[in-house]
C-alpha positions in Angstrom: -14.0 1.1 -0.6 -14.3 -1.5 -3.7 -12.1 -4.5 -3.5 -13.0 -5.2 -7.2 -9.7 -5.5 -9.6 -11.2 -5.7 -13.0 -13.9 -3.5 -14.6 -17.3 -4.7 -15.4 -19.0 -3.7 -18.6 -22.8 -3.3 -18.7 -24.2 -5.5 -21.4 -27.4 -7.4 -21.7 -27.1 -10.8 -22.9 -30.1 -13.6 -22.3 -28.7 -16.4 -20.1 -29.2 -20.1 -19.1 -28.9 -20.8 -15.6 -28.2 -24.2 -13.8 -27.5 -24.8 -10.3 -28.2 -27.6 -7.7 -30.5 -29.3 -10.2 -32.8 -26.0 -10.8 -32.7 -24.4 -14.3 -33.8 -21.3 -15.1 -33.3 -18.3 -17.1 -31.9 -14.8 -16.6 -30.6 -11.7 -18.2 -26.7 -11.1 -17.7 -27.0 -6.9 -16.9 -22.5 -6.7 -16.4 -19.8 -8.6 -16.8 -15.8 -8.9 -16.7 -13.5 -11.5 -17.4 -13.4 -13.0 -14.1 -17.5 -12.9 -13.1 -21.1 -11.8 -13.6 -24.3 -10.4 -12.2 -27.5 -11.7 -13.5 -31.2 -10.6 -12.8 -33.3 -13.5 -13.1 -36.9 -14.8 -11.3 -35.3 -16.9 -8.6 -32.4 -17.6 -6.0 -30.3 -20.3 -6.8 -28.3 -20.5 -3.5 -24.9 -18.4 -1.9 -21.9 -20.7 -2.6 -23.6 -22.9 -5.2 -21.6 -24.0 -8.2 -23.5 -22.9 -11.2 -23.6 -23.2 -14.7 -24.2 -20.2 -17.1 -25.0 -20.8 -20.9 -25.0 -17.1 -22.7 -27.2 -16.8 -25.9 -26.2 -15.0 -29.0 -28.3 -14.4 -32.1 -25.7 -14.5 -35.5 -27.9 -13.3 -38.6 -26.1 -16.1 -41.0 -25.4 -19.0 -37.8 -28.5 -18.3 -35.8 -28.4 -18.8 -31.8 -25.1 -19.2 -31.0 -24.2 -19.9 -27.2 -20.9 -20.1 -24.8 -20.9 -21.8 -21.6 -19.2 -20.9 -18.2 -18.8 -22.3 -15.0 -18.7 -20.6 -11.5 -19.8 -20.5 -8.0 -22.5 -18.4 -6.7 -20.8 -15.2 -4.6 -24.0 -13.7 -3.6 -28.3 -13.1 -4.2 -30.3 -10.0 -3.5 -33.8 -9.6 -3.8 -34.8 -7.0 -6.4 -38.6 -6.3 -6.4 -40.0 -9.5 -7.6 -36.8 -10.5 -9.3 -33.1 -11.4 -7.5 -29.8 -10.1 -8.7 -27.3 -13.0 -8.3 -23.3 -12.4 -8.5 -21.5 -15.3 -9.6 -17.8 -15.4 -9.9 -16.2 -18.1 -12.9 -14.1 -20.7 -12.0 -11.6 -19.7 -14.8 -11.2 -16.6 -16.6 -12.8 -16.0 -19.8 -10.4 -16.9 -22.4 -10.5 -16.6 -26.3 -10.8 -19.9 -27.1 -13.6 -20.6 -25.2 -15.0 -17.4 -24.6 -14.6 -15.3 -28.0 -18.1 -14.2 -28.2 -18.5 -13.0 -24.7 -15.1 -11.3 -25.0 -15.7 -9.7 -28.4 -19.2 -8.2 -26.3 -16.9 -6.9 -23.4 -14.6 -5.1 -26.1 -17.6 -3.5 -27.7 -19.1 -2.2 -25.0 -15.5 -1.2 -24.0 -15.2 0.8 -27.7 -18.5 2.1 -27.5 -17.9 3.9 -23.9 -15.1 5.8 -24.9 -17.2 7.8 -27.3 
């Protein structure tokens, strides 16, 4: 039985990862307003504070980004990669995370048909 309260949406976003003095890159594979699942090259430490930078390509403005802080909730080896689940410190909001929320909405609309 799942305890997840909010639906997660599958979308793929290049993501910068900073935790415990380590920096890396990964790909967001699913997201909700309260958390994210990433695929990356290494673990970052369960319960570690984490800062994620989500990158978006815009035809006019170039590369745009939004940052979100959170905590690593779980990690799992996935072949030579790692899956990392993180919970955001605060839910996404339209003032600070317009791009992320817009991508979630587009994914919802696409899923409807």
